[in-house]
N, C-alpha and C positions, 0 to 999 in steps of 0.2 A: 519706744516699741511696744510699748501694754501700757494697760491702767491697771492698779494696785488703789486697795482700801481696807478699810479693814474696823473694827472696833476691838478694843482691849478694854477686858474687865469682866463685864457684864458673861453670863451665863454664856458658848457659843448660840447661835440661831442661825441655823440652816436654811430658812427663807429669808433673815437678810444678806445674809450673801449669796444667797442666787438672784437679788434683785440689786445688791452692788454690780455684780457681775454685769446683767442685763442692763444696765445704766452705763457700763461702761465700753460697751461691746465697739465704739467706734473708735474707739483707745488700741484696741488688740481684735479686730474682726475673727482673727484666724484658730484660736482657740482659746478657752476659760475654764477655769477652776476655781474650787472653794476650797476653805479647811476650816471646821469647827471643833473645836474643842471646850474645858470647862468654862473657860476665860476666855477665848477667841473667837471673833469672829473673822475670814479672813479672804479675801476674791482675789484675784488678777486675770486679767484678758491679755492675749499676746497678736506683735502684731511680729511673725516668723521671720527670722534676716538671716540670722546666725545660727547655724543648722534650721535648719525650718523642718526636719521630723518633729513628729508629734511626741510629746515627755508631759510628765506629771506635772500639772499647776496647782497651789505653787509649791516651790521646791521644797523638800522636808526630807528630814530621818529619822522623825516623830518625836524628837525633845526641838533641834531647833527649827523653822520656819525660813525660808527668806521670800521675799516680796519685792520683786526689781522692776522699774522701768529705764530703757537707754540702751546706751552701749556700751561697753570698756574696748576702746580702742586698741587694748595691748593685751587683749586677754591672753595670744598664743605666747608670750614671751613672759608674761604670770603662768601660765600652765606650768613653762617647763620650769620654774622656780618653787613649783607644786607639786612637782613629780612624786612625793610620797600620798597624795591624795587617789581613794580611788575613784577615778572620774569616769562616769557612764553617758555625758554626753559630752558635746563637741560645743557647747556655749558657755556664752562670756556668763550667762546667771548661773552657772555651775561654777566657774571659777571667782567668779567677785563669793559666792559660800563659802568657797575653800579658804579663801583667801582672809575673810571674817572669822571664819573659826580658827584658822590658824595663826593669825596674827592683829588679832582685834581690831580695833579703831585701827592703830596704824595701818594697815591695809588702804583704808580712804587715802593715805598719800600715795598709795601706786599706781592708782587709778586712773587712764588716762581715757578721757570719754566725755559724756553726758547720762548722769543716773539722778534718778531717786530711790531709794532703798527702804526697806522695815525688814530688821534681823529679831523676830520672835523669840524666846528663851520660855517654852512652856511651862519650865518646872521650876523656875525660880522666879517666872514673872517679870522679870528684863527684858528691855528693845533696847534696838539702834537703830535710831533713822538717819539719814542722811541723804545732800544733794550735794550735784558736782560744783565746783571752786568757781561757776560763774553764774548756778543755776539755772540752768536753761533747762532741767528738767522740775520740773511742781512736784511740791509738798504740802498739802494746806492739812488744817490739824485743827482740834478742838480736846482741851483738856478739861474734865469735871472731874469732882471728889468721885475717885477710885476708879476711872475712864479717861480713854484715849482714843478718841477715833482718828481718822485721817484717810485721804485719799489721794489723787491724782488732779483733782479738779472738786469744786464745792459744790456741784449737782448733785452728786451721788451723793451725800451726805444730807443734802437740805432734803431731796426728794425722797429721800426714805424715812424722813422724819427725824434720825438720829440728830440732826442739830438743828434747833429751827431759827428761820430766815428771821433775822437780825439786823439791821442796816446799821451805818455810823452813823452819824451826822455828821462826824468829821468829815470821815470817807468822802461822804456823797456830797459834800459840800465841796471837797478838793478835786472827785472828778468832773464840776462843772467849773471851775477855776483853774485849776492844773493837771488834766487826766494826761500827762505824758508825766509827773511825775508824782502821780498818784499810785498806791501799794496796794488798796484793799478799800472795797466801801461794806464792807462785814463787818459786823463789830466783835463777832466771837465765831470768827476763823481766822486761824494766823496762818501763815506761809512762810516756813522754814527759811531760813536766810541763805542765799550762794556760800558755798565754803565750808558748811556748819554741822555738824554732827547734834543728836538728841538722845539723848537716854531720860528714864526716869526724874534722875536728879538734873537734869538741865542740861543748858543747849553752850554746845564748844564748838570754836573757830580750828577747824584745821587750813593746815599748807602742803598742798600736793611738791613732792620733787618734778625736779622739771630737767632736761637736758641738754650739754654745752651744742647749742647748734648758731645756726645765723635764722634769719627770721625767713628766707625762704627755704630753705631748711625744713624748719621746723612745719611751716605752712603745708610744705609736699605732703611729707610725711602725714600731716593729721589729716590732710585729703586722702591720702592712698592705703592707709591704715582703713579707715571706714568701711564697709561693706558697699558693693555695686549700688549705686543712687542714679536718681538724674540730679537734675540741679537748675537753681530758677535762675537767670540770667535779664540780670537790667541795662548791664550794658554798662554799671559802675565800675571803678577801679576794684570794688572789691568782688566781686562775684565774676568780672572779666578774670580777676586772678586766679582765681577758685578753678575757672573753667582749664585755662591754660595750663594750670600742675595738675590736672586731672587726668585719669588715661582714656582718650577717647575709644570710641561714640558714647557720653550719657546722652540723653533726652533734655532738652534745654525746653525750656516754657521763660516767655517773658509776656507778660500785660502788653495789649494794645486797644486804648483805648481812641484810636483816630488821633486826626490835626485840631488841636489845641490852642488857644492864646494862653500864654503861661504869662501873661504879664501883671496881674492881679496877686499870683501864686505865692504862698508864702515861702514854703521851701520846695516844690515840686516847679523846677527851673526847666527842662527841654524834655524832649521828646524819647523816650528809652531804645526805642526799636529799631533806627538806622546805627546805633553802639553795639545792641544784641548781636544784630546780622553782624559785625565785623568780626564780632570778639569769637560767636559758634565758628563761623566759617574757618576763624585763622584758628582754633584750636579741633575743630574736626567733627562737633556736633550739633547734632541738626535740633534745627529749631522750630518750637513750635509757638505761633503767636495766638495767645489766646483774647478772646473779645466776646462781651458777655450779648446773649441775647435780650437778656430782661436785666436791666442794670437796676432797677425797683425789686424784683425778686431777689438777685444777690446784695443789696441793701440790708434787705428784712430778717434773710438767712444769716448776713452775718452778725448784725446785733445779735441775735436770737443763740448766735454758737460761744459765747463768749459770757461765761458764767462770768465775771465781773462786769464791770459800766466798758460798753466799749471806746477804747480814748481816740480813734481819726481815723478816715473817712479810707487810708490805704489799705487796712484791714479787709478794707472788700476786694484788695487786690490781691493779696493773699491766700483772701478764701477762696476765689475764680482760678486763681494758681493753683491750688491743692488741687480742688474738684477737676482743672485739666491732665495735674500730671498722674491724678489714683490709680486710672486703667494702665500709666504705663511704667508706675513705680513705688516702692512703699515706701523710698526716703529721697532726700533732695538734698543737695549739697547748699548753703544759704550764705550769703555775703553779712548776717547779723553782728553786730558786735565790735566790725572794725571802725568804722566815726566813732564808737562809744570808746573805746580802750588806745585808740591812737589819735586824738585831739581832731575830729573829721568837720566836726560840725562849723559852718561858717558863719555862726553868731561870735564863735568864740576869736575868730579874728576880730571883730568889732568891742574896741575896748568902750567901749558908748555900751557897750549890749552886756557885759559881765560886773561892770561897778558895783550890782549885787542880784539878786534872784528876780525885781522886778521889773529891771527892766525885759527880760524873757517874757515872765507873763504878761507885762503888757502888749509886747511884741506880736502874743498868739491872740489877746483878748479874752476873757473873763464874762462869763454867766452873770448877771445882775442877782447877789443874793440878798436875802430878807434881813439877817441878822446882823450880816458880818460884812466888813469889806474885804472880799474876795483875796484876791492880789496884795494888798497889806498884810493881809493877816497870814496868810500861806507863805510871804516872802521872807517875814521874821521867823516864821519855822523855819526854815528851806537853811537859811544864814545860820541860824543857830545851831541848826546840824552841821553845816560844815564846820561851823566854830570849834564844834562839842571833838571834833576827829581831828584838829590840832590847825586849822585852815584859817587863814585873817583875809580879811577884803579891804586890808588898807594900801598894796601897791598893786600895779598891775600886776605881776606875778603872781603875787596871792591871789588874786581875785581871778586870775587862770587857771592855777589847781585848786580852786574853791567850787567852782564854777563846773570844772572838769569832774570834781570828786562827786558833784551830786546827779550831772547825766552818767557815771560809770555806775552810783549806787540806785538811781532812781528810773531815768530815764533806760537805761538800759534795763531795767526789772521787771518793765511794764511793757519795750519791745519783744522781749524776749516770752512772755508771759503769752501777747496778745499771736505772736508765730505760734507760741506753741498748741492754744486750743485752735488759731482758724486750720492751721493743716491737720490736727488729728481732727477736727471735725470729719474729714473727709478720708481718714484713717493712713494718711501722708507723716511721714517722721521728717521733721528738719534735725538736718546734719550742720554743727557752727562750729567747722574748723578753728575760725576765730578766738574759739573758748577754750583750747586747746591752751594746757599748764604752763609748756613751753613758748607758745606763741605770748601769749599772757605775763607771762614775766619778762621778755625782751621787749614789750609794749612798756612796761611800767618801769624798765628799766633807763629806758629814755628820757631826757629833761623837755617837758613839754613846752618849751620855748622853741628846740630843735626838733621835736616832733608835731609841730603844730600843722596842722593842715594833711595831716596825714602825710609829712614829708619825706618820714621815713619809710613809709608801709610804698609809698607811690616810686620812691629811687629802688627797691628792691624788685616793683611789678615793671618798671620800666625796662628792668634787664629781660624780659618775658612777654612784654605787650608791646604795640606799638603806642609810641608817646600820646597819640592824639587820646586816646583811653587811659592810659596810666596817670596821664596828667589833666584829664578832663574836670571840669569843675566839679563841687558837690552837686547833685539833683538828689531830691527825697524819689524812693519809689510810687510811681507815677498812680494816680487816684482822678477821678471822673471827673474833671474840672465843669464838665458838659451834666454832669448830673445834681446839680442846683436845685433843679426844679424838682426832681424827685424828693432829696433830704428837706425841704421847704412843704410838701404837699405829705409827706409822713409824718411830718412834725410836725403839722397846722391838726391833721387826723388824729395823731397820739394825745398831743394837749387836747382839743376840744373833748374828747371819749374820758382820759382819765387826768386831768389837771390837778385833780385834788393829791395827787400824788406829791406832787413836786411845793405844791400851793406852802406849807411848812420851810420850805429852802429858801425858796427863790421870790423876787419880785415880780409877785401875779403879774400885776399892772403894764410892765413892760415885756416881761417875756410873753403876754397874753398879743402886745400892739406889734409885735414883730412880724413883719411884712419880709416878701422875696427877700431873699439875701443880694446884697450889691457888690459883696466882693469874696473873696478865699476866708477872710477872716470871720464875716458873717457867717457864712456856707459852716465851719467850724462850731460858731458855737450853737447852730441849731442843730446840728449831727450830736454835738454833746448833750443835748435837750432831751432828742427823742432817744439817745442811748441810755440815758438815767429814766426815761418813761417806762421802755421795752424791758430794762433791769426788774423796774417793782415790778412791773405788770407779769414777767415771769416766773418771778420767787415769789410775790405776795397772793398768787393764787396756789400754792402745793398744799 
C-alpha cells in the first residue's frame, strides 16, 4: 500500500528525500512524507486503505521511525494484545510499530499479511528491515562502507544517483536464458529474501506463527480479513476459489483477447472468459472484460514498468488488468502463489521434464549467448542450488521435490515481483491470500505426491465450486497470442537502434538473423530480447 525509501549513514538530505517521494508516487498517490535527521534520509508514500484519514508520514516518535509497505491482516487482534500502547490511529502501520517496539524482532512472527518494513533508531543507528514470509512486498537494498540504501523498487535508487546502474553479467545472461528463474539483473542491488529480517549485523530467517485450521477455513479467513478489494478472476481454480470465498459483490476483472488458437502455446491452454463468467455469476461478483485498444502501447508500457527485466508476456495482461481496476478499487485479490506452493504446474506431472532443471530450460528455449552455453550453465547452477538445500535428483520423488523447491524459491519470487511492479504502476495493491502463513504451512505439510496437480487444493475447492472449475486443467494467465507481430516489430526496431547494448552477451549473428516468430517459443525469445534491450535503454541513460 506504500512506497518506502531511505539512505542511512550520510547527513540527511531534504532534497533527496523529496526526490525519493516523487519517484514513489505511483506506489502511494494518496499522501507522502519525509523525515531527515543527522544521519537518515527517509521517505514514504501511502495508498490509504486502513484508516484512510491523513496521518503524518513516516510514523515516528522522535527516536524510532517506521516505514511500512503492505498490510497486517490481523492488526485488530494484535491491537488488543498491545492494549497498553497509546494508539492515536486505527492503522495497521501503528500496530506494527507498537509491536516491534514492544516485542522486538519476535513481533514479525505474529504478523499475518504481506509487508516490507524498515525500523530506524536515530539514537543508536540500529535498524531492522524485514519482509513477509513469501516476499510478496519487495525490499531492495545496497550496503556500502558506512551507509545503507533501500527502496521498494530499484528505480528511485538509480534515478537519484544514490546507487549507480551496474548490470550483472551473470544476471543478464540468466534473464536471457531462464527469466522465470532469474532473480536480479543488477550487480549492486540485492533483494531481502522472503521470510527474513536484516540488521546491520546480518540477515536472519524467521518463521511465522500459524493457526490450527483446515485449508478452506484458512483461505476464507485470509480472504475476508483483508480490506475491501476487487478481484482478478481468470476462471482457474485459484482465483475462482477466492471469488467463492470473498464477500460479494466485488468488482472482478478478466483479460479478453478474443478467440485465439492455442495449439502451439506452451503454457496457455484455453480461453479464460467462459470460466470467468461462470465463476463471477456463481459468486455474485460483477465482471468486467478487459480488452486492449492498443496492444503495442500496452506492451511498451509493461516493459518500462518493470524495474527488472520483464520475464514473460503475461505481464502485459497484469498491467492491463491493473489499469482497468484502478478507477474502481485500490486493491485486488489475486490467485498468485497457489500453483507454486501446491504443486500446480503441469510439467511437474511429466517425469521426463523434471529429471534435472535442463529439460525445463529446453522446453521454454534460450537466447543464444556469446560466451556460454546458457542452458548448461544455469541448469548446473539450479541443480547445485537444490542439492545444497538437501534435495537429490536420484529418484523420481527426489526430482519432484527438487524441482518444486526451485519453483518455490525462484519462479514464485519472480512471479510476485512482476505482479507487484505491474499492479503498483497503476497504484493498485495485489492481495495474495495463498501467501497467508497458515495456508503456506498447510501446503508445506502435504506430501508432494499426494498434493501433485493441486489435488488437495482442488478437493477443498470442489466443496464451493462447480466441478468443471475445481478440476479445470492448469492454464497460465492468458496472453495475446495474436501479439507476435507487435513483439517482433518492437524487437527488430530496438535491435536496429541499440544492438550494441546486447552484443557483449548474445550471439549477435544468430539474434540479428531472427525473423518473424513461427511459434510461441520463438515469440518468447524475442520478448526476452526486447525486454532486455528496454531495460538497458531505461537505466543506462539516467
